[in-house]
Backbone bond lengths (Angstrom), bond angles and torsions (degrees), N, CA, C in turn:
res aa  C-N    CA-C-N  psi(-1)  N-CA   C-N-CA  omega(-1)  CA-C   N-CA-C  phi
1 M - - - 1.464 - - 1.527 109.27 -
2 Y 1.308 115.69 132.55 1.458 120.30 -179.67 1.517 109.50 -91.91
3 A 1.304 116.92 128.04 1.461 122.29 175.91 1.515 108.77 -98.07
4 A 1.301 116.45 129.83 1.454 120.15 179.93 1.514 109.76 -64.50
5 D 1.309 115.80 157.95 1.451 121.63 -179.74 1.523 108.26 -121.61
6 P 1.345 118.81 122.19 1.451 127.67 10.76 1.520 115.82 -88.93
7 S 1.332 118.40 -13.64 1.461 119.72 178.90 1.508 108.70 -150.74
8 E 1.332 117.86 161.72 1.452 120.95 -177.70 1.518 112.64 -73.80
9 S 1.318 117.01 -6.61 1.457 120.08 179.63 1.531 111.50 -86.41
10 V 1.328 117.12 -4.75 1.452 120.21 -179.38 1.531 109.63 -63.48
11 T 1.330 116.41 143.54 1.456 119.42 179.78 1.522 109.89 -71.01
12 L 1.312 116.03 157.53 1.455 120.47 -179.26 1.528 110.44 -61.77
13 A 1.324 117.59 -42.62 1.465 120.89 -179.73 1.524 111.04 -62.46
14 A 1.338 116.29 -41.50 1.465 119.75 -179.75 1.521 110.69 -68.15
15 Y 1.325 116.48 -40.03 1.466 120.29 177.73 1.527 110.21 -60.07
16 A 1.321 117.06 -46.16 1.455 121.15 -177.41 1.524 111.61 -66.76
17 A 1.329 116.72 -40.85 1.470 119.97 178.34 1.523 110.59 -63.48
18 N 1.319 116.73 -38.33 1.458 120.65 178.99 1.526 111.17 -67.72
19 A 1.322 116.52 -35.78 1.467 120.73 -179.60 1.527 111.20 -61.32
20 I 1.321 117.60 -45.04 1.465 119.17 -178.51 1.529 110.72 -74.81
21 R 1.327 116.90 -32.30 1.468 119.56 178.57 1.523 110.96 -63.46
22 L 1.332 116.53 -40.52 1.460 120.67 -178.58 1.523 112.47 -84.91
23 G 1.326 117.21 -25.91 1.460 120.41 -173.60 1.510 115.17 -89.21
24 S 1.340 117.91 -32.05 1.465 119.54 -176.85 1.519 110.25 -157.63
25 R 1.307 116.80 105.67 1.455 120.03 177.57 1.523 111.33 -66.13
26 S 1.337 116.00 -34.54 1.466 119.00 -178.55 1.518 111.14 -65.52
27 F 1.341 116.75 -47.65 1.454 119.78 179.98 1.525 111.14 -69.67
28 A 1.324 117.42 -34.50 1.461 120.24 178.01 1.527 110.12 -63.72
29 R 1.331 116.18 -40.27 1.466 120.26 179.39 1.529 110.40 -63.07
30 A 1.317 116.16 -45.19 1.460 119.74 -179.84 1.526 111.45 -66.54
31 A 1.340 116.95 -42.66 1.460 120.67 -177.90 1.522 112.17 -64.88
32 S 1.332 117.09 -25.46 1.466 119.90 -179.39 1.525 112.14 -63.93
33 I 1.330 117.50 -17.08 1.456 121.51 179.92 1.525 111.76 -77.91
34 F 1.323 117.53 -26.40 1.460 121.54 -179.33 1.522 111.89 -58.14
35 D 1.328 116.05 156.04 1.457 120.16 166.32 1.531 108.26 -62.93
36 R 1.329 117.25 162.49 1.462 120.49 -171.39 1.529 112.99 -58.07
37 E 1.320 117.67 -44.53 1.461 120.50 -176.91 1.530 110.69 -63.66
38 T 1.317 116.83 -47.40 1.461 119.87 179.84 1.516 110.81 -64.98
39 R 1.328 116.86 -40.92 1.470 120.80 -179.96 1.522 110.83 -60.73
40 E 1.328 117.42 -45.36 1.464 120.19 -178.75 1.531 110.95 -65.59
41 R 1.316 116.92 -37.23 1.467 119.64 177.88 1.528 110.98 -69.18
42 A 1.329 116.32 -38.70 1.470 119.75 176.44 1.522 110.32 -62.34
43 H 1.322 117.02 -39.37 1.463 121.03 177.22 1.529 110.73 -61.60
44 L 1.324 116.83 -42.18 1.464 120.61 -179.97 1.522 110.73 -60.67
45 L 1.322 116.32 -46.41 1.457 119.63 -179.69 1.525 110.45 -64.12
46 Y 1.320 116.27 -45.27 1.459 119.76 -179.62 1.530 110.85 -60.29
47 A 1.322 117.13 -40.73 1.463 120.82 -176.66 1.522 111.37 -60.30
48 W 1.327 117.06 -43.29 1.470 118.91 178.49 1.522 110.69 -67.93
49 C 1.336 117.33 -44.88 1.473 120.58 179.56 1.520 110.99 -60.01
50 R 1.331 116.92 -45.07 1.460 121.33 -179.06 1.525 110.74 -63.19
51 Y 1.322 116.19 -42.71 1.462 120.26 -179.36 1.527 110.56 -62.55
52 C 1.315 117.15 -45.20 1.466 120.19 -179.71 1.518 111.05 -63.14
53 D 1.316 116.77 -44.97 1.459 120.92 178.74 1.522 110.31 -59.96
54 D 1.330 116.54 -45.19 1.465 120.67 179.59 1.524 112.01 -62.93
55 Q 1.319 116.32 -40.97 1.456 119.74 -178.93 1.531 111.23 -63.33
56 V 1.308 117.12 -43.36 1.463 120.31 -179.34 1.529 110.90 -65.50
57 D 1.334 116.55 -39.38 1.464 120.35 -175.67 1.524 113.69 -91.65
58 G 1.334 117.82 -1.64 1.455 119.66 -177.52 1.514 112.47 66.19
59 Q 1.329 115.92 37.81 1.459 121.34 -176.41 1.522 111.66 -117.13
60 R 1.317 114.60 -179.96 1.463 121.19 172.62 1.518 107.14 -140.53
61 H 1.319 115.77 119.82 1.463 122.38 -178.17 1.531 111.04 57.02
62 G 1.333 116.85 35.89 1.454 120.93 176.32 1.505 115.27 84.03
63 H 1.329 117.46 6.61 1.455 120.87 -179.30 1.531 109.50 -128.66
64 A 1.326 115.92 140.55 1.462 120.85 179.76 1.525 109.16 -86.98
65 P 1.356 118.61 114.66 1.466 120.56 -179.01 1.517 113.17 -56.88
66 S 1.323 116.37 -36.25 1.461 119.80 -177.74 1.512 112.29 -90.47
67 G 1.333 116.27 -5.52 1.449 119.68 -179.01 1.511 113.80 85.45
68 V 1.339 118.11 2.28 1.459 121.25 179.65 1.518 108.82 -132.86
69 E 1.319 115.59 158.51 1.453 121.03 179.10 1.529 110.27 -79.06
70 A 1.320 115.91 164.46 1.459 120.79 177.82 1.524 110.25 -67.31
71 A 1.331 116.59 148.01 1.458 121.14 176.19 1.522 109.20 -63.41
72 P 1.354 117.93 146.14 1.474 120.46 -177.32 1.522 113.43 -52.83
73 A 1.349 117.53 -43.39 1.463 119.64 -179.10 1.525 110.97 -62.46
74 D 1.330 116.00 -41.30 1.462 120.28 177.66 1.526 110.47 -64.10
75 A 1.324 116.13 -41.99 1.462 120.24 -179.36 1.522 111.14 -62.32
76 R 1.328 116.97 -40.11 1.470 119.86 178.57 1.524 110.77 -63.57
77 A 1.312 116.19 -43.66 1.462 119.75 179.93 1.528 110.60 -63.88
78 R 1.318 116.54 -41.30 1.459 120.13 179.69 1.528 110.61 -65.47
79 L 1.328 116.45 -41.24 1.461 119.96 179.45 1.519 110.80 -65.99
80 D 1.319 118.08 -41.10 1.466 120.81 176.37 1.526 110.21 -56.86
81 S 1.330 115.75 -43.07 1.463 120.34 178.95 1.526 111.12 -65.24
82 L 1.325 116.73 -41.99 1.464 120.03 178.51 1.516 111.22 -60.65
83 E 1.317 116.79 -41.42 1.466 120.16 -179.72 1.521 111.06 -64.66
84 R 1.331 117.16 -40.83 1.471 119.80 179.05 1.523 110.92 -65.29
85 R 1.313 117.07 -47.18 1.464 120.35 -176.31 1.528 111.47 -70.29
86 T 1.332 116.54 -34.38 1.461 119.50 176.79 1.523 110.63 -65.52
87 A 1.330 116.30 -44.45 1.461 120.24 178.26 1.524 110.92 -59.65
88 E 1.315 116.98 -40.85 1.463 120.70 178.94 1.523 110.85 -63.98
89 A 1.320 116.60 -43.12 1.466 119.88 178.54 1.529 111.04 -63.27
90 L 1.332 116.92 -40.12 1.459 120.54 -178.77 1.522 111.97 -70.41
91 R 1.321 116.73 -27.35 1.474 120.22 175.59 1.517 112.23 -73.24
92 G 1.325 116.65 -13.44 1.455 120.02 -177.41 1.506 113.36 90.26
93 G 1.334 116.51 16.02 1.455 120.57 179.41 1.519 111.53 -72.47
94 T 1.303 115.95 172.17 1.463 121.47 178.39 1.522 109.10 -77.33
95 V 1.317 116.13 122.35 1.465 120.96 178.30 1.527 108.23 -122.79
96 T 1.322 116.10 141.53 1.461 120.48 -177.13 1.520 112.84 -108.08
97 D 1.320 117.91 -23.93 1.461 120.52 -178.42 1.526 110.36 -77.87
98 L 1.316 116.30 135.43 1.457 121.19 -174.07 1.537 114.24 -58.77
99 P 1.333 120.65 -41.70 1.468 118.12 179.83 1.524 112.70 -58.99
100 F 1.316 116.92 -36.38 1.465 120.34 -177.67 1.523 111.53 -82.04
101 Q 1.321 116.96 -27.30 1.456 119.46 169.06 1.533 109.77 -64.07
102 A 1.345 115.28 -39.75 1.466 119.84 178.60 1.524 110.52 -62.03
103 L 1.326 116.24 -46.00 1.462 119.98 179.13 1.523 110.51 -61.75
104 Q 1.310 116.61 -47.77 1.458 120.81 -176.85 1.522 110.73 -59.21
105 R 1.317 116.74 -42.07 1.458 119.94 -178.39 1.520 112.03 -68.32
106 V 1.346 117.19 -46.80 1.462 119.12 -175.58 1.525 111.23 -70.24
107 V 1.326 118.41 -34.28 1.462 121.00 176.67 1.526 110.28 -63.41
108 A 1.337 116.35 -42.85 1.462 120.27 -179.83 1.528 111.50 -69.02
109 Q 1.322 116.68 -43.33 1.464 120.15 -176.55 1.526 112.47 -68.77
110 C 1.327 117.07 -35.14 1.460 121.10 -171.64 1.521 113.36 -108.91
111 R 1.330 116.26 5.60 1.473 121.92 178.48 1.532 111.27 53.02
112 I 1.316 115.86 46.69 1.464 121.24 178.35 1.521 108.63 -78.17
113 P 1.335 118.81 122.82 1.469 120.15 178.18 1.524 111.05 -57.43
114 E 1.316 116.00 137.56 1.461 120.08 -175.69 1.522 113.02 -66.12
115 Q 1.329 117.10 -15.08 1.457 120.57 175.17 1.526 111.05 -58.15
116 Y 1.336 117.22 -37.58 1.454 120.07 -168.10 1.533 113.84 -69.40
117 P 1.327 120.04 -47.07 1.466 117.46 174.39 1.527 112.84 -58.91
118 L 1.329 116.41 -35.23 1.463 119.56 179.19 1.521 110.99 -70.73
119 D 1.328 117.38 -33.57 1.462 120.57 175.36 1.530 110.64 -61.38
120 L 1.333 116.40 -39.55 1.460 119.67 178.85 1.528 110.76 -63.01
121 L 1.316 116.58 -45.20 1.465 119.76 179.10 1.527 110.97 -64.45
122 A 1.323 117.25 -32.44 1.467 120.30 175.90 1.523 110.27 -63.69
123 G 1.315 116.75 -34.86 1.463 119.97 175.38 1.511 111.76 -65.80
124 F 1.330 116.46 -41.32 1.464 119.45 177.21 1.529 111.02 -62.78
125 R 1.323 116.31 -33.51 1.473 118.85 178.58 1.530 110.75 -65.61
126 M 1.314 117.57 -32.34 1.464 119.55 175.64 1.529 110.14 -58.91
127 D 1.329 116.22 -40.84 1.466 120.14 177.86 1.524 111.09 -67.50
128 V 1.318 116.04 -46.71 1.458 120.54 -177.50 1.527 111.05 -60.45
129 E 1.311 116.59 -36.06 1.468 120.51 179.77 1.519 112.70 -82.42
130 G 1.321 116.87 -0.05 1.456 120.40 176.10 1.515 115.12 70.91
131 R 1.328 117.19 26.68 1.458 119.37 -179.78 1.525 110.65 -70.15
132 R 1.311 115.79 142.35 1.453 122.10 177.31 1.529 108.43 -123.02
133 P 1.328 118.34 130.66 1.464 119.66 -177.22 1.526 111.66 -67.18
134 H 1.305 115.35 133.09 1.461 120.14 179.02 1.526 111.10 -78.82
135 D 1.331 116.06 -37.08 1.455 120.35 -177.71 1.518 109.60 -143.02
136 L 1.326 116.00 -178.69 1.465 120.48 -176.98 1.516 111.47 -62.63
137 E 1.316 118.26 -38.66 1.465 120.43 -179.32 1.522 111.10 -59.41
138 E 1.331 117.08 -44.30 1.465 119.72 178.63 1.523 111.00 -65.25
139 L 1.325 116.86 -37.44 1.463 120.12 178.37 1.525 110.32 -64.08
140 L 1.313 117.48 -43.43 1.461 120.61 -178.97 1.526 111.67 -65.01
141 K 1.321 117.09 -36.62 1.462 120.06 176.27 1.522 110.87 -64.01
142 Y 1.322 116.03 -41.08 1.464 119.86 175.76 1.533 109.75 -61.41
143 C 1.336 116.43 -46.47 1.466 120.35 -178.74 1.528 111.19 -60.45
144 Y 1.335 116.54 -36.38 1.464 118.00 176.49 1.522 110.47 -60.87
145 H 1.320 116.48 -46.38 1.459 119.74 -174.58 1.519 112.91 -67.02
146 V 1.325 118.46 -37.26 1.464 118.97 -175.58 1.524 113.05 -95.00
147 A 1.336 118.56 -9.87 1.459 119.28 -177.84 1.530 113.21 -147.18
148 G 1.335 117.74 -40.75 1.456 118.85 179.68 1.511 112.08 -59.08
149 V 1.320 116.29 -41.16 1.463 119.51 -179.31 1.530 110.90 -68.73
150 V 1.324 117.51 -26.92 1.470 119.92 174.24 1.529 109.52 -67.05
151 G 1.337 116.20 -38.73 1.458 119.29 174.84 1.516 112.02 -60.21
152 V 1.327 116.57 -40.05 1.466 120.61 178.45 1.532 110.01 -64.89
153 M 1.331 117.18 -43.67 1.469 120.00 178.50 1.523 110.86 -63.92
154 M 1.332 117.20 -38.83 1.459 119.82 177.77 1.524 110.67 -64.39
155 A 1.317 117.22 -35.93 1.462 119.87 176.86 1.525 110.37 -62.49
156 H 1.327 116.71 -40.08 1.467 119.76 175.43 1.528 110.26 -61.92
157 V 1.324 117.06 -39.29 1.468 121.00 177.12 1.530 109.85 -58.14
158 M 1.332 116.07 -34.47 1.465 120.75 -179.39 1.525 112.67 -87.09
159 G 1.333 116.80 6.18 1.454 120.60 175.47 1.509 115.22 87.50
160 V 1.317 117.83 12.71 1.466 121.37 -179.02 1.522 110.05 -78.88
161 E 1.323 116.16 136.35 1.459 120.85 176.72 1.527 112.79 -128.49
162 D 1.339 118.30 -23.16 1.463 118.91 -176.89 1.520 110.40 -74.47
163 E 1.319 114.74 139.14 1.460 121.55 -171.99 1.528 112.27 -65.56
164 A 1.324 117.94 -33.52 1.461 119.85 -178.31 1.524 111.08 -62.66
165 T 1.337 117.04 -42.41 1.460 120.21 178.90 1.521 111.08 -71.84
166 L 1.325 116.98 -34.69 1.463 120.12 175.91 1.526 110.99 -63.10
167 D 1.332 117.24 -36.05 1.464 120.60 175.61 1.526 110.65 -60.35
168 R 1.322 116.22 -43.10 1.470 120.33 -179.72 1.526 110.79 -67.94
169 A 1.327 116.61 -32.65 1.466 120.04 176.95 1.523 110.64 -66.05
170 A 1.327 116.12 -39.61 1.461 119.91 175.19 1.521 110.61 -62.45
171 D 1.327 116.67 -39.07 1.460 120.53 178.35 1.526 111.21 -60.19
172 L 1.324 116.53 -39.09 1.464 119.27 179.60 1.525 110.85 -65.05
173 G 1.316 117.21 -44.26 1.453 119.78 177.99 1.517 112.25 -61.05
174 I 1.325 116.51 -40.38 1.465 120.65 178.12 1.524 110.38 -63.23
175 A 1.322 116.60 -42.72 1.466 120.35 178.11 1.524 110.97 -60.87
176 F 1.332 116.64 -43.34 1.467 120.11 177.04 1.527 110.76 -56.98
177 Q 1.336 116.94 -46.09 1.456 120.05 -175.86 1.528 111.47 -68.15
178 L 1.312 117.68 -39.53 1.461 119.96 176.09 1.528 110.51 -60.61
179 T 1.325 116.39 -38.22 1.460 120.57 176.62 1.527 110.49 -65.37
180 N 1.322 116.64 -43.58 1.469 120.28 177.03 1.522 111.33 -56.79
181 I 1.318 116.01 -45.03 1.460 120.58 -177.88 1.525 110.25 -62.96
182 A 1.335 116.48 -43.47 1.456 120.33 178.80 1.529 111.43 -61.30
183 R 1.320 116.41 -41.20 1.461 121.09 -178.40 1.521 112.44 -70.40
184 D 1.334 117.22 -34.91 1.464 120.76 -167.68 1.525 113.85 -107.56
185 V 1.326 118.24 24.27 1.461 121.06 -177.35 1.528 111.46 -52.32
186 R 1.307 117.11 -48.72 1.473 120.10 -176.48 1.520 111.32 -68.18
187 H 1.314 117.10 -45.70 1.464 121.62 -179.95 1.522 110.71 -61.40
188 D 1.313 117.23 -44.91 1.466 120.83 -179.06 1.528 110.97 -65.25
189 A 1.319 116.43 -40.67 1.464 119.64 -179.89 1.524 110.75 -62.98
190 A 1.331 116.72 -35.44 1.464 120.26 177.98 1.517 111.51 -64.43
191 A 1.326 116.95 -26.11 1.465 122.32 177.43 1.525 111.25 -95.49
192 D 1.335 116.68 12.98 1.466 123.31 179.55 1.522 111.67 62.89
193 R 1.326 116.22 33.87 1.454 121.35 175.30 1.519 108.66 -113.90
194 I 1.302 115.75 115.46 1.461 122.20 -178.70 1.517 107.94 -114.71
195 Y 1.331 116.28 116.50 1.456 120.51 -178.36 1.529 113.10 -107.68
196 L 1.312 117.80 -19.27 1.456 119.02 174.38 1.526 107.72 -62.32
197 P 1.321 118.38 129.92 1.467 119.85 -176.23 1.530 112.21 -54.61
198 L 1.312 116.26 137.20 1.456 121.02 -178.09 1.526 111.43 -59.15
199 K 1.329 117.26 -35.19 1.465 120.48 177.80 1.524 110.70 -63.20
200 W 1.325 117.31 -36.69 1.461 120.32 177.80 1.521 110.46 -65.76
201 L 1.329 116.46 -43.10 1.462 120.13 -179.98 1.524 110.72 -61.44
202 E 1.310 116.00 -37.89 1.469 119.84 179.39 1.525 110.84 -61.40
203 T 1.320 117.03 -36.14 1.468 119.49 -176.87 1.522 112.31 -66.70
204 V 1.328 118.23 -22.35 1.470 120.39 178.46 1.525 111.41 -110.04
205 G 1.335 116.08 9.89 1.455 120.43 174.39 1.511 114.95 70.90
206 L 1.330 116.71 33.88 1.465 120.95 -179.57 1.521 110.87 -111.53
207 A 1.316 116.07 132.20 1.456 120.72 170.76 1.522 108.29 -80.17
208 P 1.334 118.85 149.18 1.473 120.25 179.69 1.529 112.69 -53.66
209 E 1.317 117.02 -36.42 1.462 121.04 -177.39 1.530 112.59 -66.50
210 A 1.335 117.47 -16.25 1.463 120.90 -177.22 1.522 113.30 -93.76
211 V 1.329 117.29 -4.59 1.461 120.27 -172.08 1.530 112.57 -59.62
212 G 1.313 117.73 -36.67 1.459 119.62 -176.36 1.510 114.72 -80.48
213 A 1.301 118.97 -7.36 1.464 121.76 -176.62 1.526 111.16 -75.43
214 V 1.333 116.10 137.43 1.460 120.50 179.30 1.524 110.84 -57.74
215 S 1.317 116.67 -35.59 1.469 120.70 -179.19 1.528 112.17 -64.19
216 A 1.335 116.74 -19.57 1.465 120.35 -179.03 1.526 112.67 -87.01
217 W 1.311 118.15 -13.45 1.459 120.74 -172.68 1.531 114.06 -56.25
218 P 1.346 119.81 -41.19 1.474 117.34 178.60 1.528 113.16 -58.28
219 R 1.338 117.68 -31.73 1.463 119.80 178.69 1.531 111.45 -84.75
220 I 1.339 116.30 -22.20 1.464 120.67 178.58 1.531 111.29 -75.42
221 V 1.327 116.96 -34.93 1.472 121.42 -173.73 1.527 112.87 -52.52
222 P 1.342 120.42 -51.82 1.479 118.00 -179.11 1.518 112.98 -63.73
223 L 1.333 117.91 -29.14 1.460 120.19 177.84 1.523 110.32 -70.22
224 V 1.314 116.36 -39.98 1.463 120.62 178.41 1.525 110.30 -67.78
225 H 1.319 116.78 -38.75 1.471 118.88 176.48 1.525 110.63 -63.72
226 R 1.308 116.45 -36.87 1.472 120.68 175.40 1.526 110.17 -63.36
227 L 1.319 116.26 -38.92 1.462 121.59 177.53 1.528 110.35 -63.98
228 L 1.328 116.21 -42.93 1.461 120.47 -179.91 1.531 111.24 -69.01
229 D 1.323 117.14 -32.53 1.472 119.49 173.69 1.528 109.98 -60.87
230 E 1.340 115.65 -41.22 1.463 119.83 178.17 1.525 110.47 -65.76
231 A 1.331 116.24 -41.66 1.469 119.80 177.26 1.515 110.96 -58.64
232 D 1.337 117.30 -39.55 1.462 120.53 179.97 1.527 111.89 -62.10
233 R 1.323 117.95 -35.37 1.467 120.89 177.03 1.532 110.13 -61.61
234 Y 1.329 116.30 -39.19 1.458 120.40 -179.17 1.531 111.20 -76.82
235 Y 1.335 117.36 -35.20 1.468 119.01 174.17 1.532 110.68 -61.35
236 E 1.326 117.15 -43.90 1.461 120.22 -179.58 1.525 110.75 -62.36
237 S 1.325 116.42 -40.38 1.464 119.51 177.45 1.527 110.52 -64.65
238 A 1.323 116.43 -41.14 1.463 120.18 -179.13 1.525 111.64 -63.01
239 L 1.326 117.36 -34.63 1.462 119.97 178.74 1.522 111.20 -59.99
240 V 1.324 117.07 -33.60 1.467 120.64 178.19 1.524 110.36 -61.97
241 G 1.319 116.99 -33.01 1.461 121.04 -177.78 1.509 114.43 -70.08
242 L 1.334 118.37 -14.18 1.463 120.36 -179.41 1.522 111.66 -60.01
243 R 1.332 116.90 -29.49 1.468 120.06 -177.36 1.525 112.08 -65.71
244 G 1.322 117.18 -18.17 1.458 120.82 179.07 1.511 113.65 -87.03
245 L 1.336 117.36 5.57 1.459 122.24 -178.87 1.524 109.80 -116.42
246 G 1.312 116.61 161.71 1.455 120.22 170.43 1.520 109.38 -72.54
247 L 1.335 117.22 168.14 1.461 121.16 -173.86 1.531 112.12 -57.09
248 R 1.329 117.17 -49.53 1.458 118.90 -173.98 1.524 111.49 -66.42
249 R 1.318 117.03 -39.52 1.462 120.66 -179.86 1.524 110.79 -72.47
250 A 1.324 116.59 -35.73 1.461 119.88 174.78 1.524 110.48 -65.72
251 W 1.325 116.71 -36.97 1.472 121.54 178.58 1.537 109.88 -62.38
252 A 1.321 117.29 -48.40 1.462 120.43 -179.77 1.531 111.06 -62.46
253 T 1.326 116.13 -41.23 1.469 120.06 -179.47 1.514 110.96 -66.59
254 A 1.329 116.80 -43.04 1.463 120.41 179.04 1.526 111.01 -64.59
255 A 1.326 116.97 -35.12 1.470 119.76 177.91 1.525 110.74 -63.80
256 A 1.338 116.61 -46.16 1.460 119.89 178.08 1.524 110.42 -61.14
257 L 1.318 116.24 -42.97 1.459 120.73 179.34 1.528 111.04 -60.42
258 G 1.325 116.58 -49.21 1.455 120.17 -177.27 1.512 112.95 -63.37
259 I 1.333 116.44 -42.56 1.463 120.66 -179.49 1.521 110.60 -65.00
260 Y 1.321 116.16 -45.69 1.463 118.95 -176.87 1.527 111.48 -71.20
261 R 1.313 116.49 -36.22 1.467 118.82 177.34 1.519 110.59 -62.34
262 D 1.324 116.42 -33.65 1.458 120.65 178.67 1.535 111.93 -66.29
263 I 1.326 117.20 -28.13 1.467 119.09 175.01 1.526 109.29 -59.62
264 G 1.319 116.26 -44.94 1.459 120.34 177.47 1.515 111.94 -61.33
265 R 1.314 116.82 -36.91 1.464 120.16 179.37 1.530 110.65 -66.91
266 V 1.326 117.15 -35.89 1.467 120.40 175.85 1.520 109.92 -63.06
267 V 1.332 116.14 -45.96 1.460 120.57 178.57 1.524 110.29 -59.08
268 R 1.310 116.98 -46.17 1.466 121.43 -178.25 1.531 110.62 -62.68
269 R 1.320 116.57 -43.16 1.470 121.14 -176.66 1.528 111.87 -66.56
270 R 1.313 117.36 -33.45 1.472 120.32 -177.20 1.523 113.30 -73.72
271 G 1.308 117.67 -22.09 1.457 119.31 179.90 1.520 112.17 62.68
272 V 1.339 117.17 -130.22 1.474 120.35 -176.36 1.522 112.30 -68.67
273 A 1.321 117.68 -12.70 1.471 121.03 178.19 1.521 112.10 -91.81
274 A 1.333 116.78 8.90 1.467 120.77 -172.42 1.513 113.28 -58.91
275 W 1.340 118.01 -29.90 1.461 120.36 -171.88 1.527 113.24 -111.79
276 E 1.339 115.39 15.09 1.469 118.56 174.69 1.524 110.59 -68.45
277 R 1.309 115.75 -32.27 1.463 122.27 173.61 1.520 107.17 -149.87
278 R 1.308 116.34 158.53 1.460 120.52 -174.64 1.524 110.68 -66.38
279 A 1.312 115.53 132.94 1.464 120.78 179.13 1.523 110.08 -72.61
280 V 1.312 116.18 128.06 1.467 122.02 178.28 1.521 108.92 -134.95
281 V 1.324 114.59 162.92 1.457 121.72 177.01 1.517 107.93 -105.14
282 S 1.309 117.12 131.90 1.470 121.10 -177.09 1.522 111.24 -65.88
283 G 1.322 114.95 159.71 1.463 120.23 178.04 1.516 112.12 -60.75
284 S 1.316 117.10 -39.60 1.463 120.16 -179.85 1.529 111.03 -67.23
285 R 1.342 116.18 -36.87 1.459 119.28 178.13 1.527 111.13 -68.14
286 K 1.332 116.40 -37.78 1.459 119.71 176.51 1.526 110.27 -62.48
287 A 1.342 115.98 -41.95 1.463 119.76 178.89 1.527 110.33 -61.58
288 Y 1.318 116.27 -41.32 1.468 120.03 176.99 1.519 110.48 -60.81
289 R 1.333 116.87 -43.10 1.460 120.31 -178.10 1.529 111.73 -65.07
290 V 1.311 117.40 -33.07 1.462 120.31 177.27 1.534 109.70 -64.13
291 V 1.321 116.62 -42.53 1.460 120.63 178.34 1.533 110.13 -67.67
292 W 1.337 116.03 -46.14 1.468 120.65 177.42 1.526 111.00 -56.35
293 A 1.321 115.70 -41.05 1.462 120.63 -176.06 1.522 112.11 -63.83
294 L 1.317 117.14 -33.97 1.465 119.57 179.21 1.528 110.27 -62.59
295 G 1.318 116.87 -46.04 1.454 119.93 178.20 1.520 112.15 -64.59
296 R 1.337 115.61 -40.40 1.463 119.61 -179.69 1.528 110.73 -65.47
297 A 1.324 116.56 -40.07 1.460 120.86 179.46 1.516 111.43 -67.90
298 A 1.330 116.80 -41.80 1.464 120.51 -179.94 1.525 110.45 -60.67
299 S 1.326 116.82 -41.60 1.456 120.33 177.77 1.525 111.25 -65.32
300 A 1.339 115.86 -40.33 1.471 120.24 -177.13 1.517 112.45 -63.54
301 V 1.337 116.87 -41.19 1.467 119.06 -173.93 1.532 112.45 -89.89
302 T 1.340 117.35 0.98 1.469 119.82 178.17 1.529 109.53 -118.26
303 T 1.320 117.06 -88.52 1.476 120.43 -173.22 1.529 112.95 -65.39
304 E 1.334 118.16 -36.13 1.466 119.62 -174.84 1.528 112.46 -73.10
305 R 1.312 117.63 -21.51 1.460 120.09 -179.00 1.527 112.31 -62.95
306 A 1.328 116.11 -27.11 1.459 119.90 -177.78 1.529 112.53 -83.43
307 R 1.324 117.16 -8.68 1.459 120.25 -176.97 1.529 110.40 -93.04
308 P 1.324 117.49 152.75 1.471 119.55 175.01 1.526 110.32 -62.52
309 Q 1.312 116.40 143.49 1.459 120.07 179.00 1.519 110.46 -71.85
310 A 1.323 116.01 138.45 1.461 120.58 175.15 1.527 109.27 -64.31
311 S 1.300 116.24 145.19 1.460 121.63 -177.78 1.529 111.43 -68.80
312 R 1.329 114.99 149.71 1.468 121.03 172.81 1.531 110.68 -98.35
313 A 1.299 117.71 16.44 1.466 120.99 -177.36 1.524 109.98 -55.06
314 G 1.332 114.90 133.30 1.453 120.39 178.53 1.509 114.46 90.50
315 L 1.332 117.91 -7.12 1.460 121.34 177.73 1.526 110.09 -97.02
316 L 1.310 115.74 160.02 1.467 120.80 -177.86 1.523 111.06 -62.65
317 S 1.322 116.08 136.20 1.468 121.14 173.08 1.516 108.27 -92.87
318 R 1.330 116.07 122.63 1.459 118.99 -179.23 1.525 110.43 -71.85
319 P 1.335 118.02 156.46 1.457 120.63 178.80 1.530 111.07 -59.57
320 A 1.315 116.32 146.30 1.462 120.62 177.62 1.513 109.58 -62.03
321 P 1.333 118.22 135.46 1.473 120.39 179.97 1.518 110.91 -65.00
322 A 1.313 115.31 143.36 1.469 121.00 178.30 1.512 107.87 -156.90
323 R 1.318 115.66 152.25 1.461 120.54 174.81 1.523 108.01 -92.86
324 L 1.310 114.18 137.63 1.459 119.75 -178.39 1.515 110.40 -104.06
325 S 1.300 117.35 144.38 1.467 121.52 174.04 1.519 108.42 -88.93
326 L 1.301 115.57 119.82 1.465 120.56 -175.16 1.519 111.11 -101.30
């Protein structure tokens, strides 16, 4: 049973707002630009996603209290429970835990297909089962499940229904996840999670078990830069999707994109020192990105709307949407 923080009497909206405030300053900053209704719905979605991620990893608000990840057996049991409770919430059953109330409400309000929350949990199962991507295609499929599908759900929160814009939303989520992987190579390796494609590691003569070693960093750097190059392709595609949003929602999305893309730039700039400490974006840089995003969004929803959309050729095609019988 999940106990709300700080007490079970907290309102659902307050619980969700607190979840994003504690879980991601970057996303909280971007979400603050939304109109109130969209912001509250974004908080609801984030709260369920954050809770599920924390449960699988044995964390709280994205951080491990004990400094270590959950044991695999514990993670499997927690994921099994998440799948059962998520299915119950999606069926419209009575749920008492706040994260699942949040999911149930946002799915109903925004007509989010029930496939998408289940796709996210399927991505978490890849982690729990210790799968390691063999090549870039497998990595991109993983990124879709743990982040691209969140982008699609967020697009639904913003009222998007056309498939072309949903594709671009998935691209943004994938770009975010590729950036996360680049930033967290050392941390992930300590938890026995290797996301750099095994074929890439072979090209530089590294065994997966060596990825976290400081001595391996000079050989890791070009692979991470290659990863960030791939992320940039998805960021560029995601920028095209801004034209399918209203100004304020495009502004918030562009702000999140700019801030997160800058994390990758910090990693790239640090070179072999990239993992000595976690790469973050300064408060002043975030403020700049918020201002930059307004101009980028204004251009997207005015002059760029009249131009042909850039092709997504060569990027991952997300699974066709479908409703699942639970």
